[in-house]
N, C-alpha and C positions, 0 to 999 in steps of 0.2 A: 520462376524465381529460384535462384540458385540455393542449394542446401550446403554448399561448400563451407567448411569450418575453418575460420582463421586460426592462427596460432595462439592468439591471446586467450588466456584462461582466467576464470574467476575462482579463487581458492578460498575456502573457509575451513581451516584446520580444526577450529573449535567444534563446528557442527557438521563437517564433512561435505560441504557444498563444493562441487567442482562442475563448472559449466562452461562449455565452449561457446563461441559467439558466431552463429551463422550470419552470413551477409544478409542484411535487410530484415532480420527478425530480432536480434539482440538477446541478451540474457533474459531467460524467464525469471519470474519474480522469486528468487531464492531457491529454485529447485532445478533438477536436471530434467526439464520437460521441453527443451527447445525443439526437439524433433516433432513432437506432437503439435506444438504451437505453430511451427512452420507449415506442417501439413494442413492444419485448419485454415491458416491464412491463405495458403496457395490454392486451396480448393474452395475458398469462399465459405467455409464452415461458420464463420461469424461475419455478419454484414458490417461494412465500414460506412460510417456516415460521412457527410460532406464537410465536417469540421476541418479547418485548416489552422495549424499553429500560426502561420504567418498572418492570418486574418484577425487575430486577437491582439488587443493592446497588452504589452508586457506589464507584469505586476509592478505596482508601486508599494514597496515593502518598507517597514519601519525597523528600527533597531530592536533587538529582543528586550523583553520587559524584566528579565532576571537572568541570573547565572545558572548554569546546570548544577544540579545537586547530586550528591552521591546516591546511588540506587541500591535497594535491598533485593536480594534474591528471595523468592517465596517458595515454600514447598508445594503449595497448591493454592488455587484461588478460593477464597472464602465465598460462600453463597450469599450474594447481596441482592439478587433480583428475585422477583416473585413469579411463580408459574402463571402463565396466561397474561401477564402484564406486558405492556409495550413501553419502549424506552426511546429517548432521543439523546444523542450525543452532540456536543458542540466543541469544535476545535477553534480556539481563538489563536490565530496565527499572526505572525508579523506582517503577513500580506492580506489579512482579512479573515473573517469568520466563515467557517464551514459547518453547517448543521447536517446531521446524519440521522435518518430514521432507521433504527436498528431492527433487524429481521427476527421475528419470533421463531422462524424455522431453524435458527442456529442458537438455541438457548445457552449452551455451554460457552460458546464464543462470546455472546452478548454478556453473559455473566462475567467472564474473564475481563472483557473490556471495561465493564462497569466497575469491577473490583480494582483494576489497575488505575483507572481514572480517579476513583475515590481515594486511592493511595497517593495521588499526585505523581504517579510514575511517568506520565507523558509530559508533565510540565517542564518547560525550558529544554525540550529535546528538539533536535534538528531533523527535518525530513531530508534524508541523505541522498536520494536518487530520483532523477526524472528521466524518462525515456521519451524521445520525440520522434521515434520511428518504431514500427513493429508492434509494440504492446501497449504504449500510450498510458503510462502510469506514473504517479507520484508515490514514492515509498517512504513510509514514516514508521515511528514506533520503536526505534532502536536508540536507547540512551547513549550508546557509544558512537553513533553516527558512522559506523563502519560496515554495517550489514551483518555483523556477527553477534550483536547483543540480544539478550532475552531476559525474561523475568525469573528464570530458575526453574520453570516448570513447562510442561507441554500439555496441550489438550488435543483431543481427536478432531478429525475432519467432520464437518456437518454440511448438510444442504447442498451436496454435490450432484445429486441426480438431475441431469439436464441443465446443469449450471452453464450460463453464458455470462459475459462480462461487457455489457453495453455501457456507454458513457453514464457516469453517475454511480456505478457500482463501487462498493467498498468491500474489500475481501482480505483474507489473511495471506501473507507471505509465509513460506515454509521451506523446510529442507528435505521434503519427502512426505509420504503419507503419515498423518497423525503426529506431526511435529510442530504444531502451531504454538507460538509463544506470544510476543507482543508486537511483532512487526506486521504492518498492514499496508495496503495500497489503495489509492483512489484513482479510478479510471476516468480520464477526461475525454476519451474518444473510444468508440466501440473497439474492443480488444479481441484478438483471435486466440487468446489463451485457452487451453483445454480445461475441462472441468476438474481441476486438481486443487483449487484454492477456495476455501470456504467463503462464500458470499454472506456477509452478515449485516449489510446495510445499504441504503441508497441515499445519495446526497439530496436533501430536501431544500437546502438554500446554500448559496455560496458557490454554485458551479462556475460563476464568472471569475471567482477568485482562483479556482483551480485552473481554469483555462488560461488566465493571465500568467500564472506561474509557468505553465507549459510554454506559452508564447515567448517567454524570456529565454528559454533554452537552458543549456548547461554552461558551466563555468569555462570549459575549454572548447566549446563549440561542437563537441561530438554529440552523437544522437543518444548517448547513454552515460550519465554521470551526475555529479552534484549539481543542483539547480544553480543558475547564474546568480540569483539573489538568495541569500540565506533565508530559508523558510523554517522558522522556529515556532513550535507550538508553545505559546506562552502559558496556556492552560487548556486542559481537557476535562469536560464534565459530562456526566451521564445522569439524566433525570427520568423518573417514571412519568408517563403521560397522564 
């Protein structure tokens, strides 16, 4: 697999993201980690399953249930979760519901997600990116839908030791070490990403929804871009089990 870098670049002046696009691997999720992802993919560091985008039925999505609201920047997430407790998040999207079992090994990340969902931060936000080759993710959590938005604070990485990203993983996008904000991604096929993104949940229900979103592809037919159908989070909730 070639590691040649094409000329197209992804720039984020607000958060300093600059990422080339290697053929066959695509932009890593919000960080300059493409070389590591390419190496892992080329050497089989993460197994790929037999899932095929073309084998799934494209998503049947509805119109958003409400208009985007203005967002507030927060100095730090309030403590809203209880030590030792377990939590489940539900994303009610225009393409169907996705339920996520949140990971106790990432307590700061889970607390931040619970805090933001309690503030209705994710409500009426668009999942702005789908990749149909290379890393196999749907990226959400940015109220600006540009890849540059965030909640006004950052939290450190967690749960990275030995991290892999099989289908069903939910993890944080970032702009480098310890820069986690509100953006996250859902993995619909085993992904070769390196252990640089905090895994904080597993899809417990709604994997078919995610797969159907991926099956529809991107708006322009490229392997990396906005989903063909608008995927909007009508509401996000987090509850203690």
